[in-house]
C-alpha positions as CSV (number, residue, x, y, z in Angstrom):
1,M,-19.0,19.3,-3.0
2,N,-17.1,16.9,0.7
3,T,-14.3,14.6,-1.4
4,I,-11.4,13.2,0.3
5,E,-8.8,13.3,-1.8
6,P,-6.4,10.0,-1.1
7,T,-2.9,10.9,1.0
8,L,-0.1,9.4,-1.1
9,I,3.0,8.5,0.5
10,K,7.0,7.4,0.2
11,K,7.8,3.5,0.5
12,K,9.7,3.7,4.1
13,D,6.5,6.1,5.1
14,L,4.5,2.9,3.7
15,A,7.2,0.1,5.2
16,K,7.0,1.5,8.6
17,R,2.9,1.2,8.4
18,L,2.7,-2.7,7.6
19,S,5.5,-3.7,9.8
20,V,7.5,-4.6,6.4
21,S,10.1,-3.8,5.8
22,T,10.9,-2.0,1.7
23,R,11.5,-4.7,0.3
24,T,9.3,-6.5,1.0
25,I,7.7,-4.2,-0.3
26,D,10.0,-4.0,-3.9
27,A,8.5,-7.7,-4.0
28,W,4.5,-6.8,-3.9
29,V,5.2,-3.5,-6.6
30,G,7.2,-6.6,-8.8
31,K,4.2,-9.0,-8.7
32,R,2.3,-6.0,-8.9
33,L,-0.1,-7.5,-5.4
34,I,0.3,-3.6,-5.0
35,P,-1.6,-0.1,-6.3
36,Y,1.7,2.1,-6.9
37,I,1.9,5.4,-9.1
38,Q,5.8,5.0,-10.7
39,I,6.0,9.0,-10.3
40,T,10.4,8.3,-11.7
41,P,11.9,5.4,-12.9
42,R,13.5,5.1,-9.0
43,F,10.2,6.7,-7.2
44,Y,7.0,5.8,-6.5
45,L,4.2,6.7,-4.3
46,Y,1.5,4.5,-2.6
47,E,-1.7,5.8,-1.0
48,F,-2.4,3.4,2.1
49,D,-5.7,2.7,2.1
50,A,-5.8,0.3,-1.9
51,V,-2.9,-1.4,-1.3
52,L,-4.5,-3.0,2.6
53,V,-6.7,-3.1,-0.3
54,A,-4.6,-5.1,-2.6
55,I,-3.1,-7.1,0.4
56,R,-6.8,-7.6,2.4
57,K,-7.9,-9.1,-0.7
58,H,-4.5,-10.9,-2.1
59,Y,-3.6,-12.9,1.6
60,Q,-8.3,-13.2,1.9
61,V,-7.7,-12.0,5.5
62,E,-10.8,-10.2,6.8
63,P,-10.8,-7.7,9.2
64,A,-11.2,-8.3,13.1
65,N,-15.0,-8.2,14.2
66,R,-14.1,-6.1,18.1
67,A,-17.3,-5.9,20.6
C-alpha cells in the first residue's frame, strides 16, 4: 500500500514558499489560522498542503482555472 507521508517543513521554509515573512507565520499561528505541530515551546513544524488548505478556507481563495 502506497501511503504518502506529509512533508513537514520549518517556519522559514514555509514563509519562503508562501512569499510572506516569518512574522506573518507567527501571527497566523497566534490566531490559529494555520495548522502546526509544536515540537518544543519555540520550535514548530508545518505541513505545506494543510497550510494551503487552511489559508484558502480562511481567505476564501479559489484556485485559478487555467484552460
